[in-house]
N, C-alpha and C positions, 0 to 999 in steps of 0.2 A: 680198068687200069694193067696194064702188064707188071709182073713183079721186078724189082730192079735187078740188074745184074750185077757181078762183082764191079765192072767198070762205074756203074752208077755208085755203087757203095763209097768206091775211094773218091767220086767227085763230090758226095754228099759229105765225107769225113771233113774233105777239104773246106766245102762249103759250111758246116758248121761253124768255122771260124766266123764268119759273116754273121752271125747270131750275137758276137761280140760287140757289134757295132748299135744293137738294139738292146744291150744290158750295161749294167754298171760296168764301168771300167774295173780292170782285175788289179791295175797296180803292179803289173809283172808278177804276179804270185809265183813264189818259188817254194814247192811244197815238195817234203819227203814223203811220199806216198806210202812206203815201208812202215816208216815210223809213226804214221797218222793211223795205222791199222787198216788201211783202204785196200789193202792185198792179202788179206789173210782168207786163208781154207778155200784156195783157188787151185783146181787140180790141172797139170798140164800148162807147157808152156805158151800153147796158142790162147789158151782161155786167158792166161796172165796178160799177154801182150795184149789182147784185146782190152783188157780191164783198163790197164795204163793208159793206151791211146786213146779211150774215151773219156776216162777222166782229166786227162791233159786238155783235150778239146773243150770240156766243161769247164775247167778252171779260166781257159782263155775267154770263154764267152761270159765270165762272169760269176760263176757258181761258185759259192763259200766252201771253204773247207767242212766247217759243221754240217751244212746242207747235204755235202756227199756223204758224211759219214752216215747222217741219218737215213739217205737214201740207199745204202749200201746195206745198213741193218736192219732197214724194213724191205729190202729186195724189189726196190722199185729204182735202181740206177739205171735201168733199160729205159724208163719213161722220163727221164729228164731231160732228152734232146726235145721230146714232144712237149714237154712244159715249157721250155725256151721258146719253143715256135708258138704256143698259144699265148703266153703270158704278156707280151707287150713290153713296154719300155721299163713301166715302174717308175715314172716320173713325179707324180703326183699322190698326195694324200687324199682321203676320202673329202675333207673339208676342203681342199682347194680343188676338187672336182666340183663340188656344189657352186665355190663360188665363180669358178669360170663358166659353169651352166646355168648360173642365175636361180638356183634352186636352193632352198632352204634346207640346211644339212640334216634336221631331223627327218625332213620329207623323204629326202633320199635314202637314208637309212631305212626308213619304212619301207620305200619301194624294194630296197634289196633282199629286206626280209621276206618282203611278199612273193618275191621272184625264187625264195628258196635258195637264196645265196649266203645266207647265214649273216652273222655280225663279225665284222672286222675292226682292228685297231684302227682307228681314225688316222693316226699320226704314220700308220707304215705307209711308204711310198709304193705302193702296188698298182697304180691305176694310170692310166695313159689318156692319148687324144681320143680313141674312141669311148672311153668314160665320160668323158667331157661332153662328148657328142650325144650321147644317151641320155644325159642329164639335161642338155639343152632340148631335146626333142619332148622330154617327160615335162617340163616348163612350157613348152609350146602348147601341149596338149590342156595343160591348165588356162592357157591363155586364152584357147578357143571356147573355153566355157564348159569343159566337160566335168562331169561331178566327180570330186575325190573319192567315194565310196565305189563307183564303178571303176575308176582308175585300178584302185589297188584289188578289184575282183578281176579284171582283165590281167593284171601283173600275176597274181596267184595261178589263175588259169594257164597263163603263159608259160610261168616258171615250172608247173607241173608236166606241160606237154613238152618243152622243150628239155626237161631231165629225161623225160623218157625215150625223146629222138636222139638225143646225145648218148644215151646208153646203148641204143638199138645200134647206133653208128659206130661206137667204140668196139662192141662185140664182133661187129661185121669186120673192121679193119682188123681187128686182132686174129680173129680165124684166116682172113686173106692172105695176111702177110707172115704170119710164123712159118718157119722152116725148119725141118730137121737140124739139129746140129747148128743152130744158129749161137754165135758168141752175143755177149750183152752190146758189144758195140754194132755187129751186124743188124740185130733186131731192133735196137735204139734209132738207129739212122735210117732204117727203112721204114719205121713206124713214123718218124719225124718228116721224111720225104712225101709219104701217103698224106699226113694229115696237111702238109703245106700245100698240097697240090689239089686236095678236096675240100679243104675248106672254102677256097672262093668260088666253088661250085655249088655249094650248099647254101649260101645268102640267097641268089636269085630263085633257086628251087623252092626254099621255103617261103618267098614272098610270094610265087607263083600259085603253090599250094592253099596258101592263106586266101588269096583272091578268089579261087574258085569256090571255097568253102563258103566265103560271104556271098559270092553270087547265088549259089545253091540255097542259103537262108533267104535272099531276097525275093528269090523266085517263089518261096512257099509262105512266107510272110502276107498277112492280112492288114489292111490299113481301112477300117470299116467308118462310118459315120459317127458312131460314138467315140472312137477315138480321136476324130479330127475335132471333135465338139470339145471334148474334155483337154484335149491339148496334151494327153500322155498316153502309153500305149498302157494296155489292162496287166494287172499284176498276174492273172492266172490266164491261161488259154485251155481251149478244150484239144486235146492231145490223144491219140492211141498208142497204146505201152506194150511193147511184148518183151517178155523175160523168157529166154531158152535157156535150161541147164542139161546137163550130162549127167545120165543115170549112171550111178555105180562108180562116179569118179574116185570117192574117198577108197573103196574096196580096190578100185585099178591101180591106186597108189601102193598098195601093199604087193601087188602082183608084179611092177615093172618098176626099170630102173628110173631115177629122177630124170634124167636125161630124156626118157621116153615119154614120162609123164608131162614135162615141158613142151615138148613136140605135140601131144593131143591138145593142149591148152593153147598153144601157138596157132594149132590150125582151126580151132574153133574161133577163135579170132578173127583170122582170114575168112572163114564162111560168113560170118557175121559182116565183116567189112564188105564182101562181095555183093550182099543182099542191100547195102546201103545204096539206094539208086533213087532219082527223081523225089519224091517227098520223103523217103524212108531214110533217115538218119541214124547209124550207129553210135550210140551213147557211151559204152563202157562195158568192160568186162569186169565180171566181180568174182573172182575165185573160178568155179565152174559153170559159171551163167555168164551170158551177154545179155544186153540190152537194148533196143531197137524203138525209137519212136517216129508217128508220121500224124500228121495233120488231118490224114484221111485214112478210114480203117482197111479199105480194100486193099491197098498195095502191102500193108503190113502184114494182113492175112497171107497172102501171097508168099511175103519174105518169110513169114514163121512156117508155111507150109514147106517151102522151099527147103529151109534149114534142115527140118526134121526129117525130110526125104532124102536129102543129101547124107546126112547123118546115118541113114538105115541103109543106104547103098553100100558104105563102106564095109559092113561085116563086122568080122570080129576085129579088124584093125582100129577101128572106131568106136567108142561108147555109144549108145543110141541117145537120142534128144528126146525132151519133152517141152510143150512151150505152152504159156498162159497169155492172154490177150485181154486188154481192159482198157475201158476209154472214159474221159471225164476231164475237169479242169484240173490242170496241175501249173506249178511254178518253174520256171526256166530260170537257172541262175548258175553262172560259172561254168556254162557247158554241160549241167547236170539238171535232172528235173526231179521235183519234189510233189508231193500231194497224194490224194486218195488213189487214182488209177496206177500209179508206180506200186503202192504198197499192196494194191489188189492184184496186179498182174503177177507180181512176185510170189504172192500166196497161190494163186491158181496154178502157177507152174509147178509149186510143190506138190500139187495134189493130183496133177494130172497123171494120167497112166502113161508108161513108156512107148516112144513112138507117136504121141497123139498131140494135137494144137487143141485147146481148151478155150473156149472166149466167154465173156460175160452176155448174158442178155442184152445190154447196153450196147454193145458191138453189133449184135445182129440188127436192133432196132434202128441204128445210123445207118445202115446200108439202104440204097433203094432196092426195089423188087429186083431187077435185073440182077444185081450184084449179088443178093442173097440166092438168087436162082442159080447163080455159077457154083455154088458149092453146097455141100449135104451138110444138113445140121441135126445132129442127133442129141436129144434132151440128156444131160447129166444130171437132172434134178436141181434142186436149190440146196446150197451148202452154206452152213454156218462157217464163218472163215475169220480167223483171228485178227482184231483191229476193226473190223466191219460190224457197224452196229445191226444190221439185218441180214437175214438169208439172202444169198446170190445166186440168181438164176444162171446155169452154165450150161454151154453146149460145147459138144466135140464136133470139131469142123475138120470135113474131107473135102478133096476135089470131087467134082462129079466125074463119070467114067470120060466122058468127053474131055473136061480139062486135065485129065489124068494122061490120056493118050497125048495131047497138045502141049504139056508142060514141058518148059525147056529141059535139057539136060544139065543137070546141078552139078555134074562132075566135069563139065567142061570149065 
């Protein structure tokens, strides 16, 4: 999207009046901005005029004087136009939303909490028809026979994912549209215009991404005879788990700026995401480590080797990686994994040497002869590992000479 021109901003300023149609009637508020302390500590006539113009438009759009005072005191006046774009009409209380949506009020409250949206005053008129429609959809999920525990689990995962998505989008828009010398009015209206244009694009994109992820999961799932006979999926399933962590990340934090450290962590996440193809799934980032899983060990070993090699090719620009791989029965809940192979892979990564991939003996046993032959296996002994009852046989895994020559260019 191009950056709005001055003409665009003037049109947006005039268009902000239309927000009043979606807000509470202002009742023709006449406010002495100076007397209310809304124009204090402003330097320059242009800054003052821009503040006055923005305040008057926000008053016409239904924003109260006390809200304006709070926004000025908290230095978020620039963000109020965006808030007006996103907040809707504010017609209903939460109780009215529940009633119109056919959902028990307590159930609706619990869903909002699970989504990470906190607890709000039930009597505050802050909800609109979109909230009513969401309540109706939740009601339909219950009517379809979906279990309540499962719905709350999905709500928690959805809330966490959407919170991170919203944060990333906010950062992107903020960095893309701020310009040197902006006034509060210019930046506020530019943000509001960007959000108004981008929001309708986000909905179909999020739906599209969700559908593709569901498709990938279905393609790797298995429905065996035991599942059909019992009428339920097993609580645990066999999975291969990989943890890869940055070596010297804590020390690096003492040597570079916070922004540079953030870029390193972000690049690790990008690298792990790039390896999530086919059966391999990127689960999460935990500080200076990433976690990947796969129902098959061979693709995950390839992904681990790719990650470690890619980090090594970056030289001093990027810390080296080390990785641990384990296999076993684990439980998938809320997009995360729990169980012995998860703990074991994490511990193995901690004891692996810099720039190496270390796998348990069970991982090697689960590969057929051809798959084992594609890799070099060096015994790393049997190690006692915290939280694991018996010593664990470990192997350092490398590509064979032929595979190293034909390995994909990880910098691409």
